[in-house]
C-alpha positions as CSV (number, residue, x, y, z in Angstrom):
1,M,116.7,128.4,101.2
2,Y,116.4,128.9,97.5
3,Q,113.6,127.8,95.5
4,S,112.6,128.9,92.2
5,I,108.5,127.7,91.2
6,S,107.3,126.5,87.6
7,P,106.8,129.4,85.1
8,I,103.4,130.6,84.5
9,F,103.9,130.3,80.7
10,K,106.4,128.0,79.5
11,L,109.0,130.0,76.6
12,E,108.9,129.1,73.0
13,N,112.7,130.3,73.4
14,P,113.8,130.0,77.1
15,E,116.9,131.7,75.8
16,I,115.7,135.0,75.6
17,L,115.3,135.0,79.6
18,P,119.0,136.2,81.8
19,P,120.2,133.1,82.4
20,A,121.8,134.6,85.8
21,L,118.4,136.2,86.9
22,L,117.7,133.4,89.4
23,D,121.8,133.8,90.3
24,T,121.5,137.2,90.9
25,L,118.3,137.3,93.4
26,K,120.3,134.6,95.5
27,E,123.3,137.4,95.2
28,L,120.9,140.3,96.7
29,H,119.1,138.0,99.0
30,S,122.6,136.5,100.6
31,Q,124.1,140.2,100.6
32,Y,120.7,141.9,102.2
33,K,118.9,139.1,104.2
34,S,121.2,140.5,107.9
35,L,120.6,144.0,106.8
36,K,119.6,145.3,110.2
37,D,118.8,149.0,109.7
38,G,116.1,151.3,109.9
39,V,113.1,150.0,112.0
40,V,108.9,148.8,111.9
41,A,106.6,151.6,110.5
42,N,105.0,151.2,114.2
43,Y,101.8,152.9,112.8
44,I,101.1,150.1,110.9
45,P,99.7,147.7,113.1
46,K,100.1,144.7,110.4
47,L,103.8,145.4,110.4
48,T,104.0,145.1,114.0
49,K,103.0,141.6,113.8
50,L,105.8,140.2,111.1
51,N,108.6,138.7,112.0
52,P,111.5,141.9,110.5
53,D,113.4,139.0,109.8
54,L,112.1,137.3,107.1
55,L,113.1,138.7,103.5
56,M,111.5,137.1,100.2
57,I,112.7,138.8,96.5
58,C,110.7,138.0,93.5
59,S,111.1,139.6,89.8
60,V,107.7,138.6,87.5
61,T,109.5,138.6,83.6
62,T,107.3,140.6,80.9
63,N,107.2,137.0,80.0
64,G,105.5,135.6,82.6
65,Q,108.8,133.4,84.3
66,I,108.0,134.2,87.7
67,Y,111.5,133.8,89.9
68,E,111.5,133.4,93.9
69,V,114.0,133.4,96.5
70,G,113.9,133.7,100.2
71,D,111.0,133.4,102.3
72,F,108.1,133.5,99.9
73,Q,106.2,130.8,101.0
74,Q,105.8,133.0,103.7
75,L,102.4,135.2,104.1
76,F,103.9,139.6,103.6
77,T,101.5,142.4,104.5
78,I,102.8,144.3,101.5
79,Q,102.2,148.4,102.6
80,L,103.0,151.2,100.5
81,I,103.5,149.2,97.5
82,A,102.7,152.3,95.1
83,K,106.3,153.8,96.6
84,V,108.2,151.1,94.3
85,F,106.0,152.1,91.2
86,V,107.4,155.8,92.1
87,Y,110.3,155.4,92.5
88,G,110.7,153.3,89.4
89,Q,108.9,156.1,87.7
90,E,111.2,158.5,88.7
91,A,114.2,156.5,87.5
92,H,113.0,156.1,84.1
93,L,112.4,159.9,83.7
94,T,115.1,161.6,85.9
95,P,118.7,162.0,83.5
96,L,120.7,161.9,87.1
97,S,121.1,158.8,88.5
98,L,119.0,158.1,91.7
99,M,122.1,156.9,93.7
100,D,123.1,161.1,93.5
101,I,119.6,161.9,94.7
102,P,119.5,161.9,98.6
103,S,117.7,159.3,100.1
104,V,115.1,161.8,102.2
105,L,114.1,162.9,98.8
106,I,113.1,159.7,97.1
107,I,110.7,159.1,99.7
108,R,109.1,162.6,98.9
109,W,108.4,161.1,95.4
């Protein structure tokens, strides 16, 4: 189930990569794969056609290494992806931990 594809770029110094990144992604996938909280946004037609049990996690490092786990060979529709970037921006700019902020406020960002 867990696989990794070849990196886009070969690194001259691969030791600069976090050695446990793929293991961490596998652990996160395993931890959250069975999560059934929430509902599919039925106002987005393409989302209603997808299997809600699919989960993939992808991490791309700044030097082009790609790490993927889970259902990454399955095609996904990406909806509301801007929320991830806004969340990251706020996490960077907000002095207090986002874990202290109610999720309803995070969704509004």
